[in-house]
Backbone as CSV, one residue per row, in Angstrom:
resi,resn,N_x,N_y,N_z,CA_x,CA_y,CA_z,C_x,C_y,C_z
1,MET,-149.750,-238.815,-76.867,-149.029,-239.043,-78.120,-147.812,-238.134,-78.153
2,ILE,-146.671,-238.679,-78.533,-145.443,-237.882,-78.632,-145.279,-237.419,-80.074
3,LYS,-145.067,-236.126,-80.237,-144.963,-235.543,-81.581,-143.692,-234.707,-81.674
4,PRO,-142.749,-235.079,-82.574,-141.535,-234.283,-82.734,-141.863,-232.879,-83.239
5,THR,-141.081,-231.914,-82.825,-141.213,-230.549,-83.334,-139.995,-230.229,-84.176
6,TRP,-140.053,-229.160,-84.963,-138.929,-228.797,-85.819,-138.383,-227.427,-85.429
7,LYS,-137.126,-227.240,-85.757,-136.513,-225.944,-85.539,-137.008,-224.994,-86.626
8,PRO,-137.312,-223.746,-86.285,-137.782,-222.796,-87.293,-136.782,-222.652,-88.441
9,MET,-137.310,-222.597,-89.656,-136.489,-222.530,-90.864,-136.775,-221.253,-91.643
10,ILE,-135.909,-220.991,-92.604,-136.112,-219.885,-93.538,-136.388,-220.481,-94.910
11,PHE,-137.537,-220.138,-95.476,-137.888,-220.556,-96.831,-137.769,-219.349,-97.760
12,ILE,-137.031,-219.508,-98.839,-136.894,-218.455,-99.845,-137.555,-218.921,-101.137
13,VAL,-138.369,-218.061,-101.723,-138.991,-218.340,-103.018,-138.554,-217.258,-103.997
14,SER,-137.953,-217.679,-105.103,-137.532,-216.750,-106.144,-138.157,-217.149,-107.473
15,ALA,-138.300,-216.167,-108.355,-138.861,-216.439,-109.686,-138.749,-215.172,-110.525
16,PRO,-138.745,-215.304,-111.838,-138.838,-214.112,-112.684,-140.182,-213.430,-112.485
17,SER,-140.244,-212.145,-112.762,-141.500,-211.400,-112.659,-142.549,-212.033,-113.570
18,GLY,-143.726,-212.314,-113.000,-144.804,-212.897,-113.778,-144.869,-214.416,-113.721
19,ALA,-143.913,-215.048,-112.997,-143.895,-216.516,-112.938,-144.826,-217.061,-111.875
20,GLY,-145.393,-216.188,-111.031,-146.407,-216.634,-110.081,-145.947,-216.815,-108.651
21,LYS,-144.746,-216.329,-108.309,-144.245,-216.593,-106.954,-145.072,-215.893,-105.875
22,THR,-145.586,-214.686,-106.160,-146.371,-213.977,-105.145,-147.685,-214.706,-104.874
23,THR,-148.335,-215.185,-105.925,-149.571,-215.952,-105.750,-149.319,-217.223,-104.952
24,LEU,-148.224,-217.902,-105.249,-147.891,-219.125,-104.529,-147.569,-218.829,-103.064
25,CYS,-146.856,-217.740,-102.812,-146.555,-217.361,-101.424,-147.831,-217.015,-100.663
26,ASP,-148.772,-216.349,-101.329,-150.054,-216.014,-100.690,-150.800,-217.285,-100.292
27,LYS,-150.769,-218.290,-101.161,-151.462,-219.539,-100.871,-150.779,-220.288,-99.724
28,LEU,-149.462,-220.223,-99.658,-148.742,-220.862,-98.556,-149.098,-220.211,-97.221
29,GLN,-149.178,-218.880,-97.223,-149.538,-218.170,-95.991,-150.945,-218.542,-95.527
30,ALA,-151.854,-218.705,-96.500,-153.235,-219.019,-96.156,-153.348,-220.400,-95.514
31,GLU,-152.512,-221.345,-95.950,-152.591,-222.701,-95.406,-151.731,-222.885,-94.161
32,PHE,-150.505,-222.395,-94.214,-149.569,-222.603,-93.105,-149.559,-221.361,-92.216
33,LYS,-150.396,-221.376,-91.194,-150.575,-220.197,-90.346,-149.328,-219.869,-89.534
34,SER,-148.442,-220.849,-89.340,-147.239,-220.597,-88.551,-146.133,-219.927,-89.365
35,LEU,-146.344,-219.764,-90.654,-145.348,-219.090,-91.494,-145.391,-217.574,-91.268
36,HIS,-144.231,-216.981,-91.067,-144.139,-215.525,-91.017,-143.667,-215.049,-92.385
37,TYR,-144.488,-214.248,-93.055,-144.109,-213.733,-94.377,-143.281,-212.469,-94.208
38,ALA,-142.058,-212.512,-94.687,-141.146,-211.383,-94.572,-141.476,-210.366,-95.670
39,ILE,-142.135,-209.301,-95.293,-142.570,-208.284,-96.260,-141.372,-207.446,-96.708
40,THR,-141.275,-207.233,-98.002,-140.190,-206.455,-98.583,-140.517,-204.971,-98.551
41,ALA,-139.504,-204.162,-98.334,-139.661,-202.707,-98.412,-139.260,-202.242,-99.813
42,THR,-139.939,-201.228,-100.318,-139.619,-200.718,-101.645,-139.933,-199.226,-101.756
43,THR,-139.223,-198.587,-102.658,-139.485,-197.164,-102.922,-140.415,-196.973,-104.114
44,ARG,-140.821,-198.064,-104.747,-141.715,-197.894,-105.899,-143.136,-197.602,-105.420
45,PRO,-143.931,-196.913,-106.232,-145.319,-196.628,-105.841,-146.152,-197.905,-105.784
46,ALA,-147.162,-197.891,-104.965,-148.061,-199.046,-104.865,-148.877,-199.182,-106.148
47,ARG,-149.043,-200.418,-106.603,-149.917,-200.691,-107.733,-151.338,-200.859,-107.239
48,GLU,-152.262,-200.860,-108.166,-153.667,-201.017,-107.801,-153.879,-202.317,-107.027
49,GLY,-154.536,-202.214,-105.880,-154.832,-203.385,-105.068,-153.770,-203.715,-104.040
50,GLU,-152.588,-203.110,-104.127,-151.528,-203.383,-103.156,-151.747,-202.572,-101.881
51,ILE,-151.403,-203.180,-100.743,-151.646,-202.561,-99.442,-150.328,-202.402,-98.695
52,ASP,-150.095,-201.195,-98.186,-148.890,-200.937,-97.409,-148.899,-201.785,-96.143
53,GLY,-147.771,-202.462,-95.876,-147.683,-203.310,-94.699,-148.168,-204.721,-94.918
54,LYS,-148.728,-204.979,-96.086,-149.187,-206.323,-96.425,-148.543,-206.788,-97.732
55,SER,-148.681,-205.978,-98.771,-148.034,-206.311,-100.042,-146.545,-205.985,-99.962
56,TYR,-146.253,-204.760,-99.559,-144.898,-204.254,-99.357,-144.946,-203.204,-98.253
57,TYR,-143.761,-202.846,-97.749,-143.634,-201.610,-96.990,-143.247,-200.539,-98.004
58,PHE,-144.186,-199.662,-98.340,-143.903,-198.619,-99.319,-143.260,-197.427,-98.602
59,MET,-142.051,-197.089,-99.030,-141.282,-196.049,-98.353,-140.840,-194.958,-99.324
60,LYS,-140.733,-193.744,-98.793,-140.105,-192.669,-99.545,-138.606,-192.960,-99.620
61,PRO,-137.935,-192.518,-100.678,-136.491,-192.797,-100.801,-135.683,-192.374,-99.581
62,GLU,-136.031,-191.217,-98.982,-135.259,-190.757,-97.834,-135.446,-191.682,-96.615
63,GLU,-136.650,-192.235,-96.440,-136.889,-193.164,-95.334,-136.122,-194.461,-95.557
64,PHE,-136.122,-194.927,-96.786,-135.385,-196.142,-97.123,-133.898,-195.960,-96.828
65,GLU,-133.351,-194.822,-97.243,-131.927,-194.550,-97.036,-131.591,-194.485,-95.549
66,ARG,-132.485,-193.911,-94.764,-132.240,-193.811,-93.324,-132.164,-195.199,-92.695
67,LYS,-133.112,-196.068,-93.057,-133.115,-197.420,-92.500,-131.906,-198.220,-92.989
68,LEU,-131.479,-197.949,-94.208,-130.295,-198.621,-94.743,-129.060,-198.254,-93.916
69,LYS,-128.909,-196.976,-93.604,-127.766,-196.514,-92.801,-127.815,-197.074,-91.388
70,GLU,-129.027,-197.345,-90.891,-129.190,-197.904,-89.546,-128.988,-199.418,-89.519
71,GLY,-128.705,-200.017,-90.676,-128.466,-201.457,-90.746,-129.716,-202.298,-90.618
72,GLU,-130.854,-201.759,-91.053,-132.136,-202.432,-90.871,-132.489,-203.417,-91.982
73,PHE,-131.615,-203.588,-92.975,-131.922,-204.500,-94.079,-130.911,-205.637,-94.152
74,PHE,-131.407,-206.849,-94.447,-130.520,-207.961,-94.761,-129.779,-207.672,-96.053
75,GLU,-130.524,-207.189,-97.031,-129.979,-206.932,-98.367,-130.839,-205.900,-99.058
76,THR,-130.252,-205.218,-100.017,-130.994,-204.258,-100.827,-130.613,-204.435,-102.288
77,ALA,-131.484,-203.969,-103.158,-131.213,-204.046,-104.588,-131.992,-202.950,-105.296
78,ILE,-131.505,-202.597,-106.467,-132.224,-201.659,-107.332,-132.806,-202.458,-108.488
79,VAL,-134.129,-202.438,-108.591,-134.833,-203.187,-109.635,-135.728,-202.232,-110.404
80,HIS,-135.477,-202.118,-111.710,-136.256,-201.224,-112.574,-136.292,-199.791,-112.020
81,GLY,-135.170,-199.373,-111.433,-135.049,-197.995,-110.969,-135.538,-197.734,-109.553
82,TYR,-136.080,-198.748,-108.882,-136.583,-198.572,-107.512,-135.764,-199.427,-106.546
83,ARG,-135.710,-198.997,-105.298,-134.949,-199.712,-104.287,-135.850,-200.708,-103.553
84,TYR,-135.280,-201.877,-103.284,-135.965,-202.925,-102.542,-135.047,-203.399,-101.424
85,GLY,-135.636,-203.799,-100.301,-134.828,-204.294,-99.201,-135.613,-205.253,-98.324
86,SER,-134.883,-206.148,-97.656,-135.504,-207.130,-96.756,-135.238,-206.720,-95.306
87,PRO,-136.251,-206.226,-94.588,-136.069,-205.794,-93.192,-135.623,-206.942,-92.289
88,LYS,-134.687,-206.658,-91.401,-134.141,-207.685,-90.502,-135.032,-207.995,-89.310
89,THR,-135.425,-206.942,-88.599,-136.036,-207.127,-87.279,-137.251,-208.046,-87.267
90,PRO,-138.249,-207.866,-88.160,-139.428,-208.753,-88.090,-139.089,-210.224,-88.310
91,ALA,-138.148,-210.498,-89.224,-137.785,-211.891,-89.508,-137.082,-212.535,-88.320
92,ILE,-136.160,-211.809,-87.710,-135.427,-212.355,-86.563,-136.370,-212.601,-85.391
93,LYS,-137.284,-211.669,-85.145,-138.253,-211.848,-84.053,-139.136,-213.074,-84.297
94,ALA,-139.521,-213.288,-85.557,-140.369,-214.450,-85.878,-139.620,-215.756,-85.626
95,LEU,-138.356,-215.833,-86.048,-137.554,-217.032,-85.812,-137.405,-217.299,-84.318
96,GLN,-137.160,-216.248,-83.564,-136.995,-216.397,-82.116,-138.299,-216.812,-81.439
97,ALA,-139.421,-216.495,-82.082,-140.733,-216.880,-81.537,-141.152,-218.284,-81.987
98,GLY,-140.276,-218.960,-82.748,-140.570,-220.331,-83.158,-141.306,-220.461,-84.471
99,LYS,-141.327,-219.403,-85.283,-142.029,-219.435,-86.566,-141.054,-219.598,-87.732
100,ASP,-141.483,-220.364,-88.741,-140.735,-220.397,-89.996,-140.916,-219.057,-90.702
101,VAL,-139.894,-218.642,-91.457,-139.943,-217.378,-92.183,-139.978,-217.659,-93.681
102,LEU,-140.906,-217.027,-94.364,-141.049,-217.158,-95.814,-140.632,-215.846,-96.467
103,MET,-139.646,-215.909,-97.370,-139.131,-214.705,-98.018,-139.314,-214.806,-99.532
104,ASN,-139.865,-213.766,-100.117,-140.089,-213.663,-101.559,-138.995,-212.757,-102.116
105,LEU,-137.967,-213.341,-102.761,-136.784,-212.575,-103.146,-136.353,-212.869,-104.575
106,ASP,-135.672,-211.898,-105.187,-135.057,-212.154,-106.483,-133.759,-212.929,-106.251
107,VAL,-133.086,-213.309,-107.340,-131.904,-214.171,-107.200,-130.781,-213.469,-106.446
108,GLN,-130.664,-212.156,-106.625,-129.619,-211.404,-105.927,-129.894,-211.395,-104.417
109,GLY,-131.133,-211.125,-104.047,-131.498,-211.120,-102.640,-131.348,-212.499,-102.016
110,ALA,-131.746,-213.527,-102.750,-131.620,-214.897,-102.246,-130.164,-215.248,-101.981
111,ALA,-129.274,-214.835,-102.882,-127.848,-215.123,-102.710,-127.301,-214.443,-101.456
112,THR,-127.759,-213.224,-101.187,-127.290,-212.491,-100.008,-127.762,-213.158,-98.726
113,ILE,-129.061,-213.521,-98.669,-129.594,-214.184,-97.479,-128.914,-215.536,-97.283
114,ARG,-128.696,-216.251,-98.367,-128.014,-217.549,-98.307,-126.632,-217.394,-97.674
115,ASP,-125.936,-216.339,-98.078,-124.596,-216.074,-97.549,-124.666,-215.724,-96.060
116,CYS,-125.661,-214.900,-95.671,-125.825,-214.510,-94.258,-126.068,-215.734,-93.381
117,VAL,-126.938,-216.616,-93.842,-127.284,-217.806,-93.069,-126.101,-218.761,-92.978
118,ASN,-125.397,-218.952,-94.091,-124.260,-219.869,-94.106,-123.134,-219.405,-93.180
119,LYS,-123.005,-218.098,-93.020,-121.926,-217.552,-92.193,-122.336,-217.331,-90.732
120,ALA,-123.620,-217.503,-90.434,-124.092,-217.257,-89.071,-123.532,-218.313,-88.115
121,PRO,-122.899,-217.894,-87.019,-122.327,-218.855,-86.068,-123.412,-219.473,-85.189
122,PRO,-123.128,-220.606,-84.559,-124.090,-221.198,-83.616,-124.495,-220.181,-82.552
123,GLY,-125.787,-220.150,-82.253,-126.295,-219.184,-81.294,-126.835,-217.926,-81.929
124,ASP,-126.437,-217.659,-83.171,-126.959,-216.505,-83.903,-128.396,-216.804,-84.321
125,PRO,-129.312,-215.814,-84.247,-130.703,-216.052,-84.667,-130.830,-216.572,-86.098
126,LEU,-129.833,-216.291,-86.937,-129.896,-216.714,-88.336,-129.203,-218.052,-88.599
127,HIS,-128.729,-218.706,-87.538,-128.121,-220.024,-87.698,-129.258,-221.042,-87.865
128,ARG,-129.770,-221.129,-89.082,-130.978,-221.902,-89.377,-130.810,-222.759,-90.620
129,GLU,-131.753,-223.691,-90.769,-131.874,-224.426,-92.024,-132.520,-223.506,-93.046
130,LEU,-131.923,-223.383,-94.217,-132.468,-222.526,-95.270,-132.894,-223.389,-96.447
131,ILE,-134.134,-223.206,-96.860,-134.701,-223.960,-97.975,-135.058,-222.965,-99.072
132,ASP,-134.343,-223.028,-100.200,-134.624,-222.085,-101.284,-135.255,-222.797,-102.478
133,ILE,-136.282,-222.155,-103.006,-137.095,-222.728,-104.084,-137.144,-221.753,-105.255
134,PHE,-136.869,-222.240,-106.448,-136.937,-221.390,-107.632,-138.158,-221.793,-108.465
135,VAL,-139.021,-220.827,-108.733,-140.225,-221.068,-109.530,-139.973,-220.583,-110.952
136,VAL,-140.194,-221.451,-111.917,-139.950,-221.087,-113.317,-141.217,-221.265,-114.152
137,PRO,-141.392,-220.427,-115.169,-142.508,-220.625,-116.107,-142.142,-221.757,-117.066
138,PRO,-143.124,-222.350,-117.738,-142.822,-223.431,-118.684,-141.905,-222.974,-119.825
139,SER,-142.026,-221.693,-120.215,-141.188,-221.149,-121.279,-141.217,-219.627,-121.202
140,LEU,-140.270,-218.977,-121.861,-140.253,-217.521,-121.896,-141.439,-216.973,-122.687
141,GLU,-141.888,-217.719,-123.677,-143.037,-217.284,-124.474,-144.296,-217.251,-123.606
142,ILE,-144.468,-218.276,-122.783,-145.619,-218.301,-121.877,-145.501,-217.181,-120.855
143,LEU,-144.278,-216.924,-120.377,-144.077,-215.822,-119.431,-144.446,-214.489,-120.083
144,LYS,-144.054,-214.298,-121.336,-144.403,-213.067,-122.048,-145.919,-212.913,-122.141
145,ASN,-146.606,-213.994,-122.478,-148.067,-213.933,-122.583,-148.708,-213.567,-121.250
146,ARG,-148.154,-214.086,-120.167,-148.690,-213.769,-118.838,-148.490,-212.291,-118.509
147,LEU,-147.313,-211.765,-118.838,-147.032,-210.355,-118.555,-147.939,-209.441,-119.383
148,VAL,-148.167,-209.806,-120.643,-149.060,-209.016,-121.500,-150.484,-209.072,-120.961
149,LYS,-150.930,-210.265,-120.601,-152.295,-210.442,-120.092,-152.500,-209.695,-118.781
150,ARG,-151.454,-209.597,-117.971,-151.555,-208.896,-116.693,-151.900,-207.429,-116.900
151,GLY,-151.423,-206.856,-118.016,-151.794,-205.491,-118.394,-151.256,-204.403,-117.495
152,LYS,-150.163,-204.657,-116.783,-149.621,-203.668,-115.858,-148.367,-202.972,-116.390
153,ASP,-147.810,-203.477,-117.494,-146.529,-202.971,-117.975,-146.595,-202.542,-119.441
154,THR,-145.741,-201.602,-119.807,-145.616,-201.188,-121.200,-144.832,-202.247,-121.969
155,ASP,-144.841,-202.134,-123.281,-144.089,-203.082,-124.109,-142.603,-203.049,-123.777
156,ASP,-142.063,-201.842,-123.544,-140.638,-201.719,-123.205,-140.338,-202.391,-121.873
157,THR,-141.244,-202.215,-120.916,-141.045,-202.831,-119.601,-141.099,-204.354,-119.698
158,ILE,-142.030,-204.849,-120.499,-142.145,-206.299,-120.680,-140.879,-206.861,-121.315
159,ALA,-140.356,-206.156,-122.324,-139.123,-206.605,-122.978,-137.969,-206.634,-121.977
160,ARG,-137.914,-205.619,-121.105,-136.861,-205.562,-120.089,-137.019,-206.693,-119.074
161,ARG,-138.269,-206.965,-118.694,-138.513,-208.033,-117.736,-138.154,-209.407,-118.320
162,LEU,-138.437,-209.605,-119.583,-138.112,-210.882,-120.212,-136.601,-211.092,-120.302
163,LYS,-135.880,-210.014,-120.599,-134.422,-210.113,-120.647,-133.872,-210.432,-119.271
164,GLN,-134.433,-209.801,-118.246,-134.003,-210.067,-116.873,-134.385,-211.487,-116.461
165,ALA,-135.570,-211.943,-116.894,-136.019,-213.288,-116.553,-135.067,-214.346,-117.091
166,GLU,-134.594,-214.136,-118.305,-133.668,-215.091,-118.909,-132.390,-215.191,-118.084
167,GLU,-131.919,-214.047,-117.587,-130.707,-214.043,-116.764,-130.970,-214.713,-115.425
168,GLU,-132.131,-214.422,-114.816,-132.468,-215.004,-113.512,-132.611,-216.525,-113.594
169,ILE,-133.240,-216.999,-114.666,-133.455,-218.440,-114.815,-132.124,-219.194,-114.882
170,SER,-131.078,-218.526,-115.347,-129.764,-219.172,-115.429,-129.208,-219.530,-114.049
171,HIS,-129.812,-218.999,-112.985,-129.342,-219.268,-111.618,-130.112,-220.398,-110.929
172,TRP,-131.002,-221.075,-111.640,-131.894,-222.025,-110.974,-131.145,-223.137,-110.256
173,GLN,-129.967,-223.511,-110.735,-129.235,-224.614,-110.119,-128.598,-224.230,-108.782
174,GLU,-128.662,-222.956,-108.415,-128.145,-222.524,-107.116,-129.135,-222.835,-105.989
175,TYR,-130.340,-223.246,-106.346,-131.416,-223.493,-105.382,-131.534,-224.980,-105.061
176,LYS,-132.124,-225.288,-103.903,-132.328,-226.684,-103.510,-133.469,-227.324,-104.293
177,TYR,-134.480,-226.507,-104.637,-135.659,-227.032,-105.334,-136.012,-226.129,-106.515
178,ALA,-136.603,-226.740,-107.542,-137.151,-225.995,-108.678,-138.579,-226.472,-108.903
179,VAL,-139.492,-225.514,-109.071,-140.909,-225.825,-109.304,-141.344,-225.133,-110.593
180,VAL,-141.832,-225.895,-111.553,-142.321,-225.322,-112.809,-143.792,-224.950,-112.627
181,ASN,-144.107,-223.685,-112.859,-145.491,-223.231,-112.703,-146.194,-223.227,-114.057
182,ASP,-146.592,-224.418,-114.477,-147.400,-224.554,-115.683,-148.867,-224.530,-115.272
183,SER,-149.189,-225.315,-114.256,-150.506,-225.323,-113.624,-150.333,-224.797,-112.206
184,LEU,-151.081,-223.743,-111.844,-150.945,-223.156,-110.518,-151.244,-224.183,-109.425
185,ALA,-152.281,-224.992,-109.610,-152.657,-225.990,-108.609,-151.541,-227.016,-108.408
186,GLU,-150.954,-227.465,-109.500,-149.881,-228.455,-109.403,-148.634,-227.838,-108.787
187,ALA,-148.325,-226.600,-109.190,-147.154,-225.914,-108.632,-147.321,-225.734,-107.128
188,TYR,-148.528,-225.383,-106.707,-148.759,-225.196,-105.276,-148.643,-226.516,-104.520
189,ASP,-149.158,-227.588,-105.084,-149.031,-228.894,-104.443,-147.557,-229.242,-104.220
190,ASN,-146.731,-228.913,-105.198,-145.298,-229.182,-105.074,-144.654,-228.303,-104.005
191,MET,-145.076,-227.050,-103.935,-144.521,-226.122,-102.941,-144.870,-226.589,-101.522
192,ARG,-146.118,-226.923,-101.292,-146.529,-227.337,-99.944,-145.875,-228.667,-99.569
193,ALA,-145.650,-229.527,-100.561,-144.982,-230.800,-100.297,-143.550,-230.570,-99.819
194,ILE,-142.895,-229.557,-100.378,-141.529,-229.235,-99.956,-141.518,-228.805,-98.492
195,ILE,-142.446,-227.938,-98.123,-142.508,-227.464,-96.737,-142.784,-228.619,-95.782
196,LEU,-143.753,-229.453,-96.115,-144.085,-230.579,-95.248,-142.917,-231.550,-95.111
197,ALA,-142.234,-231.832,-96.217,-141.100,-232.757,-96.171,-139.966,-232.194,-95.320
198,GLU,-139.672,-230.900,-95.490,-138.587,-230.292,-94.721,-138.900,-230.265,-93.232
199,ARG,-140.153,-230.044,-92.879,-140.527,-230.013,-91.466,-140.418,-231.387,-90.809
200,HIS,-140.476,-232.435,-91.611,-140.444,-233.777,-91.045,-139.084,-234.466,-91.177
201,LYS,-138.084,-233.764,-91.668,-136.758,-234.361,-91.760,-136.166,-234.539,-90.365
202,ILE,-135.574,-235.674,-90.124,-134.983,-235.962,-88.821,-133.865,-234.967,-88.506
203,ARG,-133.089,-234.575,-89.502,-131.967,-233.665,-89.245,-132.438,-232.291,-88.805
204,ASN,-133.712,-231.975,-89.029,-134.214,-230.672,-88.614,-135.091,-230.781,-87.362
205,ARG,-135.062,-231.964,-86.703,-135.883,-232.144,-85.517,-135.358,-231.278,-84.387
206,ALA,-136.268,-230.685,-83.632,-135.869,-229.916,-82.465,-135.290,-230.866,-81.403
207,ASP,-134.618,-230.293,-80.413,-133.947,-231.107,-79.414,-134.909,-231.813,-78.464
208,ASP,-136.168,-231.384,-78.499,-137.141,-232.011,-77.624,-138.341,-232.468,-78.430
209,VAL,-139.256,-233.144,-77.764,-140.499,-233.549,-78.397,-141.634,-233.066,-77.529
210,LYS,-142.764,-232.861,-78.163,-143.940,-232.444,-77.429,-144.827,-233.644,-77.164
211,GLU,-145.321,-233.730,-75.946,-146.218,-234.833,-75.605,-147.625,-234.294,-75.529
212,THR,-148.525,-234.905,-76.297,-149.914,-234.449,-76.317,-150.851,-235.591,-75.942
């Protein structure tokens, strides 16, 4: 049987804090074993249940600054007083190994990666198809209830996150896809459908086919 293969792609998932993007990314990783999850580096302390090297790369500020000077990040940002960055090397190695890359980024980070990919010349490891997905809550009121129920933030922090969420949601039209997370199961079905559809597009077919 002849089966077309696809060129490795970059998938970006963005959403306001509390909209469920991390849970959705975790479910995608569990199903699609060929996905390489691009772990973000941060200077913020680990929350309960978070694991270094799996949830984030937790770094001291001085280590983060050193890697920044060495050009080890695609992009960096300051969020709620802490530094975040997307490491280059693991993502590039995954693409070169034939794996799709999944990135969990805010709108600022997504815009930077989008720009890097669009400007990458043929032959560059980042000269890839980029699929960006924006996950939105059904409403800001529902998002507020989720943040309160999560019990991880103070009232002031929640108010700040909601204000930031409103600004982030205004960028949804910059993305190729939008997924409303009203029902987690339905949102996930939509996310996996996007990945499957993109992998089967003729324009993204690899130059060869595999015969099995």
